[in-house]
C-alpha positions as CSV (number, residue, x, y, z in Angstrom):
1,M,-109.0,-78.0,-84.4
2,S,-110.2,-75.1,-82.2
3,T,-110.8,-75.9,-78.5
4,G,-112.8,-72.8,-78.0
5,R,-110.5,-71.8,-75.3
6,K,-109.4,-68.5,-77.0
7,I,-106.5,-66.5,-75.3
8,V,-104.0,-63.8,-75.9
9,D,-100.7,-64.6,-74.1
10,A,-99.6,-61.3,-72.7
11,H,-96.1,-62.3,-71.6
12,H,-94.0,-65.0,-73.1
13,H,-90.4,-65.3,-74.4
14,L,-88.9,-66.8,-77.5
15,W,-85.3,-67.4,-78.2
16,D,-82.9,-68.8,-80.8
17,L,-79.4,-69.6,-79.6
18,G,-78.1,-69.1,-83.1
19,A,-79.8,-65.6,-83.7
20,C,-78.6,-63.8,-80.7
21,N,-76.3,-64.0,-77.8
22,Y,-78.1,-64.6,-74.6
23,P,-75.5,-64.9,-71.8
24,W,-77.8,-66.4,-69.1
25,L,-78.8,-69.1,-71.6
26,M,-75.1,-69.9,-72.3
27,A,-74.2,-69.9,-68.5
28,K,-74.0,-73.5,-67.2
29,G,-74.6,-74.5,-63.6
30,V,-75.6,-71.1,-62.5
31,K,-79.0,-71.0,-60.4
32,R,-81.2,-68.1,-61.1
33,F,-84.0,-66.3,-59.0
34,F,-86.6,-68.4,-60.9
35,G,-84.8,-71.7,-60.4
36,D,-82.4,-73.9,-62.4
37,P,-82.5,-72.8,-66.0
38,A,-80.9,-76.0,-67.3
39,P,-84.0,-77.5,-68.8
40,I,-84.9,-74.5,-70.8
41,Q,-81.2,-73.7,-72.0
42,K,-82.1,-74.5,-75.6
43,N,-84.0,-72.9,-78.5
44,Y,-87.6,-71.9,-77.7
45,L,-89.5,-71.1,-81.0
46,V,-93.0,-70.3,-82.1
47,Q,-93.7,-73.9,-82.8
48,D,-92.6,-74.9,-79.3
49,L,-95.0,-72.2,-77.8
50,R,-97.9,-73.4,-80.1
51,Q,-97.1,-77.0,-78.9
52,D,-97.2,-76.1,-75.3
53,A,-100.4,-74.1,-75.8
54,A,-102.1,-76.8,-77.9
55,Q,-105.2,-76.9,-75.6
56,F,-105.8,-73.4,-76.5
57,E,-106.6,-71.2,-79.5
58,L,-103.6,-68.8,-79.2
59,E,-105.1,-65.8,-81.0
60,A,-102.1,-63.4,-80.3
61,S,-99.1,-63.2,-78.0
62,V,-96.6,-60.7,-76.7
63,H,-92.9,-61.5,-76.6
64,V,-91.0,-59.8,-73.9
65,Q,-87.2,-59.3,-74.1
66,V,-85.3,-62.0,-72.6
67,G,-81.8,-60.8,-71.7
68,V,-79.8,-60.6,-74.9
69,A,-76.1,-59.4,-74.6
70,P,-75.6,-55.5,-75.0
71,G,-75.4,-54.7,-78.7
72,D,-77.8,-57.4,-79.6
73,E,-80.9,-55.4,-78.7
74,V,-82.1,-54.5,-82.2
75,K,-80.8,-57.8,-83.6
76,E,-83.3,-59.6,-81.3
77,T,-86.1,-57.4,-82.5
78,A,-85.1,-57.9,-86.3
79,W,-85.2,-61.7,-85.7
80,L,-88.6,-61.5,-83.8
81,Q,-90.2,-59.3,-86.6
82,Q,-89.2,-61.8,-89.2
83,V,-90.5,-64.7,-87.1
84,G,-93.8,-62.9,-86.6
85,D,-94.2,-61.9,-90.2
86,T,-93.6,-65.6,-91.1
87,E,-95.3,-67.5,-88.3
88,G,-98.0,-65.1,-87.3
89,L,-96.6,-64.8,-83.6
90,P,-95.6,-62.9,-81.7
91,S,-98.0,-60.2,-82.4
92,A,-96.3,-57.7,-80.3
93,I,-92.6,-57.2,-79.3
94,V,-91.5,-55.6,-76.1
95,A,-87.8,-54.9,-76.9
96,F,-84.7,-54.4,-74.8
97,C,-83.1,-50.9,-74.3
98,E,-80.8,-49.7,-71.6
99,L,-82.8,-46.4,-70.8
100,D,-79.9,-45.0,-68.6
101,Q,-77.4,-45.0,-71.3
102,P,-76.6,-42.0,-73.7
103,G,-77.4,-43.9,-76.8
104,A,-80.9,-45.0,-75.8
105,P,-82.8,-42.8,-78.0
106,E,-81.0,-44.1,-81.0
107,V,-81.5,-47.7,-80.1
108,I,-85.2,-47.0,-79.5
109,A,-85.5,-45.3,-83.0
110,K,-83.9,-48.4,-84.5
111,H,-86.5,-50.7,-82.7
112,M,-89.3,-48.6,-84.1
113,R,-88.5,-49.5,-87.7
114,Y,-90.0,-52.8,-86.8
115,S,-93.8,-52.8,-87.1
116,R,-94.4,-55.3,-84.2
117,V,-92.6,-53.3,-81.6
118,R,-95.0,-52.0,-78.9
119,G,-92.7,-51.2,-76.0
120,V,-89.5,-51.6,-74.0
121,R,-88.4,-53.5,-70.9
122,Q,-85.5,-52.9,-68.8
123,I,-85.5,-54.9,-65.4
124,I,-85.0,-52.9,-62.3
125,G,-85.8,-55.8,-59.9
126,R,-85.6,-59.4,-60.0
127,S,-85.0,-60.5,-56.4
128,D,-83.1,-58.9,-53.4
129,E,-80.1,-61.3,-54.0
130,E,-79.6,-60.8,-57.6
131,D,-80.4,-57.1,-57.5
132,A,-77.6,-56.6,-54.9
133,Q,-75.1,-58.2,-57.3
134,S,-76.4,-56.4,-60.3
135,G,-77.2,-53.0,-59.0
136,S,-80.3,-52.9,-61.2
137,G,-82.3,-51.0,-58.6
138,S,-80.3,-48.0,-58.9
139,L,-81.8,-47.2,-62.3
140,I,-84.8,-45.7,-60.4
141,D,-82.7,-42.8,-59.3
142,V,-80.9,-42.2,-62.6
143,P,-82.3,-38.9,-64.2
144,R,-81.5,-40.1,-67.8
145,W,-83.6,-43.3,-67.1
146,R,-86.5,-41.2,-66.0
147,D,-86.3,-39.0,-69.0
148,N,-86.2,-41.9,-71.4
149,L,-89.0,-43.4,-69.6
150,E,-91.0,-40.4,-70.3
151,M,-89.8,-40.4,-73.9
152,L,-91.3,-43.7,-74.5
153,G,-94.7,-42.4,-73.9
154,E,-94.1,-39.5,-76.3
155,L,-93.2,-41.9,-79.0
156,G,-96.4,-44.0,-78.5
157,L,-94.5,-46.9,-76.8
158,S,-95.1,-48.7,-73.3
159,F,-92.8,-49.8,-70.6
160,D,-92.9,-53.3,-69.1
161,L,-91.9,-52.9,-65.3
162,Q,-90.4,-55.8,-63.5
163,M,-89.6,-54.8,-60.0
164,T,-89.7,-56.1,-56.4
165,P,-92.1,-55.0,-53.7
166,G,-89.4,-53.1,-51.8
167,Q,-88.9,-50.7,-54.7
168,V,-92.6,-49.7,-55.0
169,G,-92.3,-46.4,-53.2
170,R,-89.6,-45.0,-55.4
171,V,-90.9,-46.5,-58.5
172,A,-94.5,-44.9,-57.9
173,E,-92.9,-41.4,-57.4
174,V,-91.3,-41.9,-60.9
175,L,-94.2,-43.3,-62.7
176,A,-96.5,-40.5,-61.4
177,K,-94.2,-38.0,-63.3
178,V,-94.5,-39.9,-66.5
179,P,-98.4,-40.2,-66.9
180,T,-98.3,-40.5,-70.6
181,T,-96.2,-43.7,-70.6
182,P,-98.3,-46.7,-70.3
183,V,-96.8,-49.2,-68.0
184,A,-97.3,-53.0,-67.6
185,L,-96.4,-54.2,-64.2
186,C,-94.8,-57.6,-64.8
187,H,-95.5,-60.9,-62.8
188,C,-97.9,-59.3,-60.2
189,G,-95.2,-57.1,-58.8
190,S,-93.1,-60.0,-57.8
191,P,-94.8,-61.3,-54.5
192,W,-91.6,-62.9,-53.1
193,D,-92.6,-62.8,-49.5
194,Q,-95.9,-64.9,-49.3
195,S,-96.0,-64.7,-45.4
196,Q,-99.2,-62.9,-44.2
197,R,-97.1,-59.8,-43.5
198,G,-95.4,-60.0,-46.7
199,L,-98.4,-60.1,-48.7
200,E,-100.1,-57.4,-46.9
201,S,-97.0,-55.2,-47.7
202,W,-97.3,-56.3,-51.4
203,R,-100.9,-55.5,-51.5
204,E,-100.3,-52.0,-50.3
205,G,-97.7,-51.5,-52.9
206,L,-100.1,-52.9,-55.6
207,R,-102.8,-50.3,-54.4
208,L,-100.3,-47.5,-54.6
209,L,-99.4,-48.4,-58.3
210,A,-103.0,-49.0,-59.2
211,S,-103.9,-45.4,-58.2
212,L,-101.8,-44.3,-61.2
213,P,-104.1,-44.7,-64.2
214,N,-101.2,-45.5,-66.6
215,V,-100.3,-48.6,-64.7
216,F,-101.7,-52.1,-65.8
217,C,-101.0,-55.4,-64.2
218,K,-99.8,-58.6,-65.8
219,I,-100.9,-61.8,-63.8
220,S,-98.0,-64.0,-64.9
221,G,-94.9,-65.7,-63.6
222,L,-96.2,-66.7,-60.2
223,G,-94.2,-70.1,-60.4
224,M,-91.0,-68.1,-60.1
225,F,-92.0,-67.2,-56.4
226,D,-93.6,-70.3,-55.6
227,H,-92.2,-73.3,-57.4
228,N,-94.9,-75.7,-55.9
229,W,-97.8,-73.5,-56.4
230,T,-101.5,-74.7,-56.5
231,V,-104.7,-73.0,-57.6
232,D,-105.5,-72.5,-54.0
233,S,-102.1,-70.9,-53.2
234,I,-102.2,-68.4,-56.2
235,R,-105.8,-67.6,-55.9
236,P,-105.5,-64.8,-53.3
237,I,-102.7,-63.2,-55.4
238,V,-104.6,-63.4,-58.6
239,E,-107.9,-62.2,-57.1
240,V,-106.0,-59.2,-55.4
241,C,-104.6,-58.1,-58.7
242,I,-107.9,-58.4,-60.3
243,D,-109.7,-56.5,-57.5
244,T,-107.1,-53.9,-57.2
245,F,-106.7,-53.1,-61.0
246,G,-110.0,-54.1,-62.5
247,A,-110.1,-56.6,-65.3
248,E,-109.9,-53.7,-67.7
249,R,-106.3,-53.1,-66.4
250,A,-105.2,-56.7,-65.9
251,M,-104.2,-59.5,-68.3
252,F,-102.9,-63.0,-68.0
253,G,-99.6,-64.3,-69.3
254,S,-97.7,-67.6,-69.3
255,N,-94.1,-66.3,-68.8
256,F,-93.3,-69.3,-70.8
257,P,-90.8,-71.0,-71.1
258,V,-89.5,-69.8,-67.8
259,D,-92.5,-70.9,-65.9
260,K,-92.4,-74.2,-67.7
261,L,-89.7,-75.1,-65.0
262,H,-92.7,-75.3,-62.5
263,A,-95.8,-76.3,-64.5
264,D,-97.1,-76.9,-67.9
265,Y,-98.9,-74.4,-70.0
266,T,-102.4,-76.0,-69.7
267,T,-101.9,-76.2,-65.9
268,I,-101.3,-72.5,-65.7
269,W,-104.3,-71.3,-68.0
270,T,-106.6,-73.9,-66.5
271,A,-105.8,-72.3,-63.0
272,F,-106.5,-68.8,-64.4
273,E,-109.8,-70.1,-65.9
274,E,-110.8,-71.7,-62.5
275,I,-110.0,-68.5,-60.6
276,A,-111.8,-66.2,-63.0
277,S,-114.8,-68.4,-63.5
278,G,-117.1,-66.4,-61.2
279,L,-116.4,-63.2,-63.2
280,D,-118.8,-62.0,-65.9
281,D,-118.1,-62.5,-69.6
282,I,-116.7,-59.0,-70.0
283,D,-114.2,-59.2,-67.2
284,R,-113.0,-62.8,-68.4
285,H,-112.7,-61.7,-72.0
286,A,-110.6,-58.6,-70.7
287,L,-108.4,-60.8,-68.6
288,F,-107.8,-63.6,-71.2
289,A,-107.5,-61.2,-74.3
290,N,-108.8,-57.9,-74.6
291,T,-106.7,-55.9,-72.1
292,A,-103.7,-57.1,-73.8
293,R,-105.1,-56.4,-77.2
294,A,-105.8,-52.8,-76.2
295,F,-102.6,-52.2,-74.1
296,Y,-100.3,-53.5,-77.0
297,S,-102.4,-52.3,-79.8
298,I,-102.9,-55.8,-81.3
299,D,-105.5,-55.8,-84.1
């Protein structure tokens, strides 16, 4: 039965531990930047997403790559395409590719054989602590990474950008040089420091990214940065994202099941509904569905 609460989830994950190798889901007792992953170190399939989203009419969804082992990138996409063709979700796939590697064009070409593929994500920033260990932030300065980022736009693909606020200056310089590549900023740009000074620095970075017309903003994943969030605590962050990018360049996502560690699906989307309640119908429809549909070319 339809609840009338129609949404497009612009950012979620699915995984089958029997289909692909996910090293972080196999590692036991390892805390991550988003918390303790133990409760979600098990299969998360379309039926699980639909059960979590039971209070909503999930019209479409976007799966974002979820840390498969190198070599399993296309295997993940093939599995997701099969799931989408059978289950109806995900509607769009954001695949994994190491854009800094010489074989990246061949991997992208293989991804593009699958009709639900819309873009690529390679994380450049998770948290200062994890980034120091992984060296992921150095990707920004790799010429091949920049060249392949431009190639995505030439191929009609987008890039999902997960970064930290401290990287914004360098990232903005790169993105300004690839204006034909649509970019979705994941998780509001990762507002880690939620002190007054930290949020002001984050806002400045957000304004810089929003000045680039090819950059859009995903309002998602806020539980990773504040495990005990409330509607009042995330309201200023959500409102800044909407005010800075405009509803036509912003979209809501659940980041499930990662954010399931800190809140249930209904709580997250009800918070979005409350915060967006003062907007007009056009802006609300954009945030809850239409921006994601347009960005990811979802019919």
